[in-house]
C-alpha positions as CSV (number, residue, x, y, z in Angstrom):
1,M,-10.7,-14.7,35.2
2,R,-11.1,-16.4,31.8
3,F,-11.9,-13.9,29.0
4,S,-13.7,-14.5,25.7
5,S,-11.6,-16.2,23.0
6,R,-13.3,-14.6,20.1
7,L,-10.3,-12.2,19.7
8,R,-6.7,-13.2,19.9
9,W,-6.0,-10.4,22.4
10,D,-2.4,-9.9,21.2
11,F,-1.3,-6.6,22.7
12,R,2.4,-7.0,21.7
13,P,3.4,-3.8,19.7
14,N,5.0,-4.4,16.4
15,A,8.5,-3.0,15.6
16,L,7.1,0.1,13.8
17,F,4.9,1.0,16.8
18,R,7.8,0.5,19.2
19,L,10.1,2.8,17.2
20,L,7.3,5.4,16.8
21,E,6.7,5.4,20.6
22,E,10.5,5.8,21.2
23,K,10.6,8.8,18.8
24,R,7.6,10.4,20.5
25,R,9.1,9.9,23.9
26,D,12.3,11.6,22.7
27,G,10.3,14.5,21.3
28,T,11.6,13.9,17.8
29,P,9.7,16.0,15.2
30,L,8.0,13.6,12.8
31,V,6.6,14.0,9.3
32,D,3.4,12.0,9.5
33,L,2.3,10.7,6.1
34,T,-0.4,8.5,7.7
35,E,-2.7,11.1,9.1
36,S,-6.3,10.4,7.9
37,N,-8.3,12.1,10.7
38,P,-9.7,15.1,8.8
39,T,-10.3,17.1,12.0
40,R,-6.5,17.0,12.6
41,A,-5.4,17.6,9.0
42,G,-5.8,21.4,8.9
43,F,-9.1,21.8,7.0
44,L,-11.3,24.8,7.7
45,Y,-14.8,23.9,8.9
46,D,-17.9,26.0,9.0
47,E,-18.1,26.1,12.8
48,S,-21.3,28.1,13.1
49,A,-23.1,25.8,10.7
50,I,-21.9,22.6,12.4
51,L,-22.5,23.9,16.0
52,G,-25.8,25.3,14.9
53,A,-26.9,21.9,13.6
54,L,-26.4,20.5,17.1
55,S,-28.5,23.2,18.8
56,D,-31.9,22.0,17.7
57,P,-34.3,22.0,20.7
58,E,-35.6,18.7,19.5
59,A,-32.3,17.2,20.6
60,L,-33.5,17.6,24.2
61,L,-36.2,14.9,23.6
62,Y,-35.5,11.2,23.5
63,R,-37.4,9.6,20.7
64,P,-36.1,6.0,20.3
65,E,-36.6,4.8,16.8
66,G,-34.8,1.6,15.7
67,A,-34.2,2.7,12.1
68,G,-33.4,6.2,13.2
69,M,-35.5,9.4,13.1
70,R,-37.4,9.8,9.8
71,T,-36.1,13.4,9.3
72,A,-32.5,12.1,9.4
73,R,-33.3,9.3,7.0
74,E,-35.0,11.8,4.7
75,A,-31.8,13.9,4.8
76,V,-29.9,10.9,3.6
77,V,-32.4,10.4,0.7
78,C,-31.8,14.0,-0.3
79,Y,-28.1,13.4,-0.3
80,Y,-28.5,10.5,-2.8
81,A,-30.9,12.6,-4.9
82,G,-28.0,15.1,-5.2
83,R,-26.0,12.2,-6.6
84,N,-28.8,11.4,-9.1
85,E,-29.6,8.2,-7.2
86,S,-33.0,7.2,-5.9
87,T,-33.9,5.6,-2.6
88,D,-36.4,6.2,0.1
89,A,-36.4,6.6,3.9
90,G,-38.0,3.2,4.4
91,R,-34.8,1.6,3.0
92,I,-32.4,3.3,5.3
93,V,-31.2,2.2,8.8
94,L,-29.0,4.6,10.7
95,A,-25.9,3.6,12.7
96,P,-23.4,5.5,14.8
97,G,-20.6,4.6,12.3
98,T,-19.8,2.2,9.5
99,S,-18.0,-0.1,11.9
100,E,-21.2,-0.5,13.9
101,A,-23.1,-0.9,10.6
102,Y,-20.9,-3.9,9.8
103,A,-21.6,-5.3,13.3
104,Y,-25.3,-5.0,12.6
105,L,-24.9,-6.7,9.2
106,F,-22.8,-9.6,10.6
107,K,-25.4,-10.2,13.3
108,L,-28.1,-10.1,10.6
109,L,-26.5,-12.4,8.1
110,A,-24.1,-14.8,9.8
111,N,-24.1,-17.4,12.6
112,P,-21.0,-18.0,14.7
113,G,-18.5,-19.9,12.5
114,D,-19.9,-18.5,9.2
115,E,-17.7,-16.4,7.0
116,I,-17.6,-13.2,5.0
117,L,-15.6,-12.6,1.9
118,V,-13.4,-9.5,2.0
119,P,-11.1,-8.0,-0.7
120,Q,-7.3,-8.3,-0.6
121,P,-5.6,-5.8,-0.3
122,S,-8.0,-3.8,1.7
123,Y,-8.9,-2.1,5.0
124,P,-7.4,-4.1,7.9
125,L,-10.3,-3.8,10.4
126,F,-12.6,-6.3,8.8
127,E,-11.1,-9.3,10.5
128,Y,-11.5,-7.7,14.0
129,L,-15.1,-6.6,13.3
130,A,-15.9,-10.1,12.1
131,E,-14.2,-11.8,15.0
132,L,-16.1,-9.7,17.5
133,E,-19.2,-11.3,16.1
134,S,-17.6,-14.8,16.1
135,V,-17.6,-14.7,12.3
136,G,-14.6,-15.6,10.1
137,V,-13.2,-13.8,7.0
138,K,-11.9,-15.2,3.8
139,S,-10.1,-13.1,1.2
140,Y,-10.7,-12.8,-2.5
141,P,-7.9,-11.1,-4.5
142,L,-8.0,-7.8,-6.3
143,E,-6.1,-8.3,-9.5
144,F,-3.5,-5.7,-10.7
145,D,-2.5,-5.6,-14.4
146,G,-1.7,-1.9,-14.5
147,A,-5.1,-1.1,-13.0
148,W,-6.9,-2.7,-10.1
149,R,-10.0,-4.8,-10.8
150,I,-12.3,-7.4,-9.1
151,D,-12.1,-10.9,-10.6
152,A,-15.7,-12.0,-10.0
153,E,-14.8,-15.6,-10.7
154,A,-12.3,-15.5,-7.9
155,V,-15.1,-14.4,-5.7
156,R,-17.1,-17.5,-6.8
157,E,-14.1,-19.7,-6.1
158,A,-13.6,-18.3,-2.7
159,A,-17.2,-18.8,-1.6
160,G,-17.9,-21.9,0.5
161,P,-20.8,-23.5,2.1
162,R,-20.6,-21.2,5.2
163,T,-20.1,-18.0,3.2
164,K,-22.9,-15.5,3.8
165,A,-21.8,-12.2,2.2
166,V,-19.3,-10.5,0.0
167,I,-17.8,-7.1,1.0
168,V,-16.7,-4.6,-1.7
169,V,-15.1,-1.2,-0.8
170,N,-16.0,1.4,-3.4
171,P,-13.4,2.9,-3.9
172,N,-11.2,0.4,-2.2
173,N,-9.0,1.5,0.7
174,P,-6.1,1.9,0.0
175,T,-5.9,1.0,-3.7
176,G,-8.5,3.5,-4.8
177,N,-10.2,1.5,-7.5
178,Y,-13.9,1.9,-8.0
179,L,-16.5,-0.8,-8.6
180,K,-17.3,-0.8,-12.3
181,R,-20.7,-1.5,-13.8
182,G,-19.5,-4.8,-15.3
183,E,-18.0,-5.9,-12.0
184,L,-21.2,-5.0,-10.2
185,A,-23.3,-7.0,-12.7
186,A,-21.0,-10.0,-12.3
187,L,-21.0,-9.8,-8.5
188,T,-24.7,-9.5,-8.4
189,R,-25.1,-12.6,-10.6
190,I,-22.7,-14.6,-8.5
191,C,-24.2,-13.5,-5.2
192,D,-27.7,-14.5,-6.5
193,E,-26.4,-17.9,-7.7
194,C,-24.6,-18.6,-4.4
195,G,-27.2,-17.2,-2.1
196,L,-24.9,-14.4,-0.8
197,A,-25.6,-10.8,0.3
198,L,-23.5,-8.0,-1.2
199,I,-22.2,-5.4,1.3
200,C,-20.7,-2.2,-0.3
201,D,-18.7,0.3,1.7
202,E,-19.0,3.7,-0.1
203,V,-17.5,6.0,2.5
204,F,-14.9,7.4,0.0
205,F,-17.3,7.3,-3.0
206,D,-17.5,11.1,-3.3
207,F,-13.7,11.5,-3.7
208,A,-13.4,10.5,-7.3
209,L,-10.4,11.8,-9.3
210,L,-12.3,11.3,-12.6
211,P,-16.0,11.8,-13.2
212,G,-18.1,8.7,-13.5
213,A,-15.2,6.6,-12.0
214,G,-17.4,3.8,-10.7
215,A,-20.9,2.4,-10.0
216,S,-22.8,2.8,-6.8
217,T,-24.7,-0.2,-5.4
218,V,-27.6,2.1,-4.2
219,G,-30.7,0.8,-6.0
220,N,-29.2,-2.6,-6.8
221,D,-32.3,-4.8,-6.4
222,G,-30.8,-7.8,-8.2
223,V,-29.7,-9.3,-4.9
224,L,-29.9,-8.5,-1.2
225,C,-27.6,-5.5,-1.1
226,F,-26.4,-3.2,1.7
227,T,-24.7,0.1,0.9
228,L,-22.8,1.9,3.7
229,N,-21.9,5.5,4.0
230,G,-21.8,8.3,6.6
231,L,-20.6,11.7,7.7
232,S,-17.1,10.5,8.8
233,K,-15.4,10.8,5.4
234,M,-18.1,12.4,3.2
235,G,-18.3,15.5,5.5
236,G,-15.0,15.1,7.3
237,L,-17.0,14.7,10.5
238,P,-16.0,11.4,12.2
239,Q,-16.9,12.8,15.6
240,M,-20.6,13.2,14.8
241,K,-21.0,9.4,14.7
242,L,-23.7,9.3,12.1
243,A,-23.7,6.6,9.3
244,W,-26.3,4.6,7.5
245,I,-27.2,1.4,5.6
246,V,-29.2,1.6,2.4
247,V,-31.0,-1.7,2.0
248,D,-31.8,-2.9,-1.6
249,G,-32.8,-6.2,-3.1
250,P,-35.8,-8.3,-4.1
251,D,-38.9,-7.1,-2.3
252,R,-39.5,-9.9,0.2
253,A,-35.8,-10.3,1.2
254,R,-35.4,-6.5,1.5
255,R,-38.4,-6.1,3.8
256,Q,-37.3,-9.0,6.0
257,A,-33.8,-7.6,6.2
258,I,-35.0,-4.1,7.2
259,E,-37.3,-5.5,9.9
260,R,-34.5,-7.5,11.4
261,L,-32.0,-4.6,11.1
262,E,-34.5,-2.4,12.9
263,L,-34.7,-4.9,15.8
264,I,-30.9,-5.1,16.0
265,A,-30.5,-1.4,16.0
266,D,-33.4,-0.9,18.5
267,T,-31.5,-3.2,20.9
268,Y,-28.7,-0.6,21.1
269,L,-30.2,2.7,20.0
270,S,-26.7,4.0,19.7
271,V,-27.2,6.9,17.3
272,A,-27.2,10.2,19.2
273,T,-30.3,12.4,18.9
274,P,-28.4,15.7,18.3
275,A,-26.7,14.2,15.3
276,Q,-30.0,12.9,13.9
277,C,-31.7,16.2,14.5
278,G,-28.9,18.0,12.7
279,A,-28.4,15.5,9.9
280,A,-29.7,17.7,7.1
281,R,-27.6,20.6,8.1
282,L,-24.5,18.5,8.8
283,I,-24.8,16.8,5.4
284,G,-25.2,20.2,4.0
285,T,-21.7,21.3,5.2
286,R,-20.0,18.6,3.2
287,A,-19.6,20.7,0.0
288,A,-17.0,23.1,1.6
289,F,-15.1,20.2,3.1
290,H,-15.2,18.2,-0.1
291,Q,-13.8,21.1,-2.1
292,Q,-10.9,21.5,0.2
293,A,-10.2,17.8,0.4
294,M,-10.3,17.2,-3.3
295,S,-8.0,20.2,-3.9
296,R,-5.5,18.8,-1.4
297,I,-5.7,15.2,-2.7
298,E,-5.2,16.4,-6.3
299,R,-2.3,18.7,-5.3
300,N,-0.5,16.0,-3.3
301,L,-1.0,13.4,-6.0
302,R,0.3,15.8,-8.6
303,F,3.4,16.5,-6.5
304,L,3.9,12.8,-6.0
305,R,3.7,12.0,-9.7
306,Q,6.1,14.8,-10.6
307,A,8.5,13.7,-7.9
308,L,8.5,10.2,-9.2
309,G,8.8,11.4,-12.8
310,G,12.6,11.0,-12.7
311,A,14.6,7.8,-12.7
312,H,13.5,6.6,-9.3
313,A,13.2,3.0,-8.6
314,C,9.7,3.4,-7.1
315,A,6.3,4.1,-8.4
316,A,2.9,5.3,-7.3
317,L,0.2,2.8,-8.3
318,P,-2.8,4.1,-10.2
319,V,-5.5,5.5,-8.0
320,E,-9.1,6.5,-9.1
321,G,-10.3,8.0,-5.9
322,G,-10.2,8.0,-2.1
323,W,-7.6,9.5,0.3
324,Y,-4.6,7.2,-0.1
325,A,-1.7,6.4,-2.4
326,V,0.2,3.2,-2.6
327,L,4.0,3.4,-3.4
328,R,5.8,0.4,-4.8
329,L,9.4,0.4,-3.6
330,P,12.5,-1.5,-4.7
331,G,12.9,-5.1,-3.5
332,T,16.2,-4.2,-1.9
333,R,14.3,-4.2,1.4
334,G,11.1,-5.7,2.6
335,E,8.2,-3.3,3.1
336,E,8.4,-3.3,7.0
337,E,12.2,-2.6,6.7
338,W,11.4,0.3,4.4
339,A,8.9,1.7,6.8
340,L,11.3,1.3,9.7
341,T,14.1,2.9,7.7
342,F,12.0,5.9,6.8
343,L,11.0,6.4,10.4
344,D,14.4,5.7,11.9
345,R,16.6,7.5,9.5
346,D,14.3,10.2,8.0
347,N,11.6,10.7,10.8
348,V,8.9,10.0,8.2
349,L,5.9,7.8,9.3
350,T,4.3,5.6,6.6
351,Q,2.3,2.4,6.7
352,P,3.8,-0.8,5.3
353,G,1.7,-2.6,2.8
354,Y,1.2,-5.7,4.9
355,F,-1.1,-3.6,7.2
356,Y,-3.5,-3.8,4.2
357,D,-2.7,-7.4,3.3
358,F,-0.5,-6.8,0.2
359,T,0.8,-10.2,-0.6
360,A,3.8,-9.5,-2.9
361,G,6.4,-6.8,-3.4
362,A,7.3,-3.9,-1.1
363,H,4.7,-1.2,-0.7
364,V,4.0,1.6,1.6
365,V,0.7,3.5,2.0
366,V,0.5,7.3,2.4
367,S,-2.4,9.6,3.1
368,L,-3.3,12.2,0.5
369,I,-5.1,14.5,2.9
370,V,-1.9,15.4,4.7
371,P,-1.2,19.2,4.5
372,P,0.8,19.8,1.2
373,D,3.9,21.2,2.9
374,V,4.1,18.1,5.2
375,F,3.4,15.8,2.3
376,S,6.0,17.2,0.0
377,E,8.7,17.2,2.7
378,G,7.9,13.6,3.6
379,I,7.9,12.3,0.0
380,A,11.2,14.2,-0.7
381,R,12.9,12.5,2.3
382,M,11.6,9.1,1.3
383,L,12.7,9.4,-2.4
384,A,16.2,10.6,-1.3
385,R,16.4,7.5,0.9
386,V,15.3,5.2,-2.0
387,V,17.8,6.8,-4.4
388,E,20.6,6.4,-1.8
389,S,19.6,2.7,-1.2
390,V,19.5,1.8,-4.8
391,S,22.8,3.6,-5.6
392,S,24.4,1.8,-2.7
393,Q,23.1,-1.5,-3.8
394,R,24.3,-1.0,-7.3
395,H,27.7,0.2,-6.2
396,S,28.0,-2.8,-3.9
397,S,27.1,-5.3,-6.7
398,E,29.7,-3.7,-9.1
399,F,32.5,-4.6,-6.7
400,R,31.5,-8.2,-5.9
């Protein structure tokens, strides 16, 4: 049997995964600083409200609608109104998740062999999502000069004759930097000049550490623009499988894009009726989750900054929002070696920076929604290991 070659189908586990599996087989208690599934992170949910949202008798009826049920799309409109942003149900197309939303958009915008520009560093799934649609990815760099920023001219330079769209993650995962108004204006201008669509992933948008941290792309009619969001992060409900695309842009291009997206979505009709019927109530539960998540993120980040306040040879890079922190570690080890050391010697699981395409230095990424007692224990063990390593290196060099 000859299978498709659109993916590389490389099932060989990396060294970190092999060590993790060995630890789990042995029953070793681990401190997991990578947990990002909110339903497994110890948050309290309003069970009656969530289960009640799924008990609507209308869920017993199958009403296939390509863009999604209007009542669900109107619930999304109300969500944006609460953010003081204006859209309408006619600009919204539902999807069962943002990964599927990307698949819809790649089908809409690109032919096999075309390419999409993605930020670097960023979420590692883009390459797989694109390859499944026989589309390539090309990176544009996020610049770091004490703060992360998008260099719009680097986006222009990266764009080629087969480039169809630019992806922005707002705030970026894992660096946590928001899209600024000046960056949005520059990207809109470049996309317009180069004939590119703008795709903005805003799943972490509500988790800002400072008010007014960034600019949303909702309502950006300067260029064909697609804004993604959903219940997975915003409400801590990934199992509900309800996400959406807000389509903006010049009138004719926007209408054509929506018509085509509806046809693509209608081919699959993947969004479950119970989630659509309960959309308004499910979105309504987000406030309680958001309050808990922000409290935990801020507490863990505060502990991290205090723990690093001493003379440690590592630093937490600035973060404006989202669920992650990036730690820069000493160059005495490569980042995979650091991650392996933390797991092997300290039973602490982290993600090495190369998972997110960091190109220089040694970094590890940790989740900020881990329960605080787990987070503080894991960070304390990591910092003790770093101090020991640096001291050993210094001692060794003194006797050379």
